C-alpha positions, 0 to 999 in steps of 0.5 A, spaced: 198 692 509 203 688 506 205 685 513 201 678 517 204 677 523 202 671 528 203 672 536 208 668 539 213 667 545 220 666 546 221 661 552 224 656 555 220 649 555 220 642 559 214 637 558 211 631 563 207 627 562 203 621 567 198 617 567 193 618 574 188 613 572 185 612 579 184 604 582 178 599 579 174 600 585 174 607 588 169 612 588 166 614 582 159 618 584 159 625 581 152 626 579 146 626 584 142 621 579 147 616 580 145 609 583 152 607 584 158 608 588 165 605 585 167 606 579 167 599 574 172 600 569 175 604 565 174 608 559 180 612 557 186 613 563 186 620 566 192 623 564 196 629 567 201 633 563 205 638 566 208 644 562 214 647 565 216 655 562 222 658 563 223 665 559 228 666 554 232 669 558 234 667 564 231 671 570 231 671 578 223 667 580 221 667 573 219 660 572 212 657 572 209 650 572 202 648 569 199 642 570 193 639 568 191 634 572 184 629 569 178 630 574 173 635 575 174 638 583 179 638 587 178 640 594 184 646 596 188 642 601 190 636 596 192 643 590 195 646 596 199 640 598 201 639 590 203 646 589 208 645 594 210 639 592 213 642 586 215 648 589 220 645 593 223 640 588 224 646 582 225 652 587 221 656 585 215 660 588 208 657 590 205 663 586 208 660 580 205 653 580 198 653 577 194 647 578 188 646 573 183 641 572 181 638 565 174 638 569 171 631 566 166 629 570 167 622 569 173 622 573 169 620 579 169 626 586 176 624 589 175 627 596 177 625 603 171 627 605 168 621 602 173 617 605 168 612 609 163 611 601 164 605 598 171 605 594 172 611 599 178 608 602 182 609 596 182 616 596 187 617 600 192 614 598 191 616 591 191 623 593 198 622 597 200 619 590 198 624 586 203 629 590 209 625 589 207 625 581 207 632 580 213 634 583 216 627 580 214 630 573 216 637 574 223 635 575 222 631 569 220 637 566 227 641 569 231 637 566 228 635 559 227 644 559 230 647 552 229 653 548 222 654 545 216 658 540 210 658 542 206 659 536 198 662 537 192 660 533 185 661 533 178 657 531 172 655 531 168 649 535 160 649 536 161 642 540 160 648 546 153 650 546 149 655 552 146 650 557 142 656 561 135 653 559 127 653 561 123 646 562 117 648 558 112 644 561 114 647 568 118 653 568 123 651 572 130 653 569 134 647 567 141 645 566 142 643 559 142 644 551 139 651 550 139 653 541 137 659 542 142 661 546 150 664 546 156 660 545 163 663 545 166 657 539 173 660 539 178 655 540 186 658 542 191 654 540 198 654 541 204 650 537 211 649 542 217 647 537 223 647 539 230 650 535 229 646 531 222 646 529 221 639 532 214 639 536 215 639 544 207 639 545 200 643 543 196 648 548 189 647 547 185 652 550 177 651 549 171 652 554 166 647 555 164 642 560 166 635 559 159 633 561 157 628 556 158 622 561 152 623 566 149 619 572 148 612 567 157 612 565 160 607 572 166 608 568 173 613 570 173 618 564 176 624 561 170 625 557 170 629 550 178 631 553 180 624 552 179 623 545 180 630 543 187 629 546 188 623 542 187 626 537 191 631 536 197 627 540 196 623 534 198 628 529 203 631 532 207 626 536 206 631 543 203 631 548 197 636 548 196 640 554 189 642 554 186 648 559 179 649 560 176 656 559 171 660 562 166 655 560 160 656 567 154 657 562 157 652 556 156 645 555 156 639 550 150 640 546 149 632 546 151 631 554 148 627 560 148 621 556 152 614 559 155 612 552 162 613 551 161 613 544 158 619 545 164 622 548 170 620 544 165 624 538 165 630 541 172 630 543 174 628 535 170 635 534 174 639 538 180 635 536 179 636 529 178 644 530 184 644 534 189 641 528 185 646 523 187 650 528 195 647 527 195 646 519 194 653 519 200 656 523 207 659 520 213 657 522 216 660 528 220 666 528 217 668 521 212 672 518 208 672 512 209 679 508 209 681 502 214 680 497 212 682 490 209 682 483 210 675 477 207 676 471 204 671 468 196 671 466 195 677 469 199 681 475 200 675 480 201 678 488 206 674 491 206 672 499 212 668 503 214 666 510 220 671 511 224 670 518 222 676 523 226 682 525 231 682 531 226 687 534 221 682 534 224 677 536 225 681 543 218 682 543 217 675 542 221 674 549 218 679 554 216 675 560 212 679 566 207 675 571 203 678 577 199 674 582 194 678 586 187 678 590 180 680 589 175 680 594 169 677 592 163 679 597 159 673 600 151 673 598 146 676 603 142 670 603 148 665 603 145 657 607 147 656 613 151 650 615 145 648 620 139 649 616 143 646 610 145 639 615 137 640 617 135 639 611 140 634 608 138 628 614 130 630 612 132 627 605 136 622 607 130 619 612 125 620 606 130 615 601 130 611 607 122 611 606 122 610 599 126 604 600 122 600 604 116 602 600 119 600 593 119 607 589 125 608 586 124 613 582 122 617 589 129 613 592 133 617 585 131 623 588 132 623 595 138 620 594 140 626 589 137 631 593 141 629 600 147 630 595 146 637 593 145 639 601 152 634 602 155 638 597 154 645 600 155 643 606 162 642 603 162 649 599 159 652 606 166 649 610 171 651 606 170 659 605 174 663 608 171 666 614 169 674 613 164 678 608 168 676 602 172 670 599 179 673 597 180 670 589 187 669 587 188 670 580 195 669 577 196 674 569 203 673 565 205 677 559 209 672 555 211 674 548 205 677 544 199 673 549 196 674 556 195 668 560 189 668 565 189 663 571 183 663 576 180 659 581 172 657 580 168 657 575 166 663 570 162 664 566 164 666 558 164 672 558 169 674 562 173 671 557 170 674 550 171 681 555 178 680 556 180 678 548 175 684 546 179 688 551 186 685 548 186 683 541 189 682 536 193 679 543 192 672 544 188 671 551 189 663 554 183 663 560 184 657 565 179 656 570 179 652 576 186 653 577 188 653 584 181 651 587 173 650 584 172 655 591 168 659 591 165 655 586 160 658 580 161 666 579 155 667 574 154 676 572 149 680 576 144 679 570 143 671 571 141 671 578 133 671 581 130 667 575 133 659 579 138 658 575 143 652 577 149 656 577 146 661 581 143 658 586 149 654 588 153 661 588 157 663 594 159 670 591 154 676 591 151 679 584 156 683 580 162 678 582 164 677 576 164 684 573 168 686 579 173 681 577 174 682 570 175 689 572 180 687 575 183 683 572 183 687 565 188 693 570 193 688 571 193 686 564 193 693 562 199 695 567 203 689 564 202 692 558 205 698 561 212 695 563 213 691 556 
């Protein structure tokens, strides 16, 4: 072999960034075990990062806008409002406005259904402001669009750990660090530069729940994503677009704490891994080629970065997108709204009794259990009527790479399978896009063991496997068009 090619995409790119930190005192409780309701300060600001992508050669309905928001989950109607605002602002199809979240659990639960709780009165105006913010960002990115190249690289980071475990004393399933479990340590990085090789942005695609900070944290925070992004942006002097991978069964090995220093340390670990990949990447439009021997103390084989041939440049400019629905059957034992409401009310009454008795440990447990039922009601009330959930997936073949955007929370096997089947093409996998619903989509093998993600899953066993095959078929169809 005398040639090593680095995957690349030629396109046009515009970037925008905004601070979207909620106001002080807003409703913040994200964790059932939390004993506070309002945010009491800010660890690091929450950010919105928007990248507008156009093909290298102008074509109709080809623009795609990707937005990453530092939030945990947002109601589908809120994301739909933002997507419509973006689509109107830059005149694109609604399916091409792709909004995802970093999934930080330190951002607070931004749902209008929480408006009646302490600090909840601030949620509605805040969400309304986000709609205007993303529309303005799209216009700014459109105005800044310039020819660009994305150069992709892959590295390793062991922050993410398997998080389906068993409590050794009770035998009950727990969501926490499982030292013996498998964890995908892939970190996929894209460096975006303009025609003068000036850095426009970086893309960091990594799968790990931002759950460093938990119930003891009372500060608004992007969790580990904030420190990761800060480190990368300081080194590159360009915005970093973080895209959360398939992390349904992955979380930081050191997590569920209240100490923001742990979150920052976790973030720097990912940031250094991303920077290591960036430092390994060649200049855009080049390939690493063997150029011949030099006689020194022995024969030295020399290599050099040389410009790619015109055929490769054409390949880098491939631009194909498709949005499609995958029907995901609901589980047969899906809880009912009536049963969930009854159980929630029972926990609320038990909490009141515990408060009167001064049993604060029991108060916390009942409060957490009632919150679990409230969240179950939220999920049940927004599920699409019928026997299955129509999951909207967007797949793009852009140059040498594939980009896959999907709602919900998927297990790591989703991204691992896609990357294995389509190697050596980079596959950027982005979950939580468009909606959190239908929630967790675990593999069939996890059902029946009391694992948290399976217990609250709305879709039936086998749905993740159905989704993998459907996505692979569409990715193959895009490959055939090239």
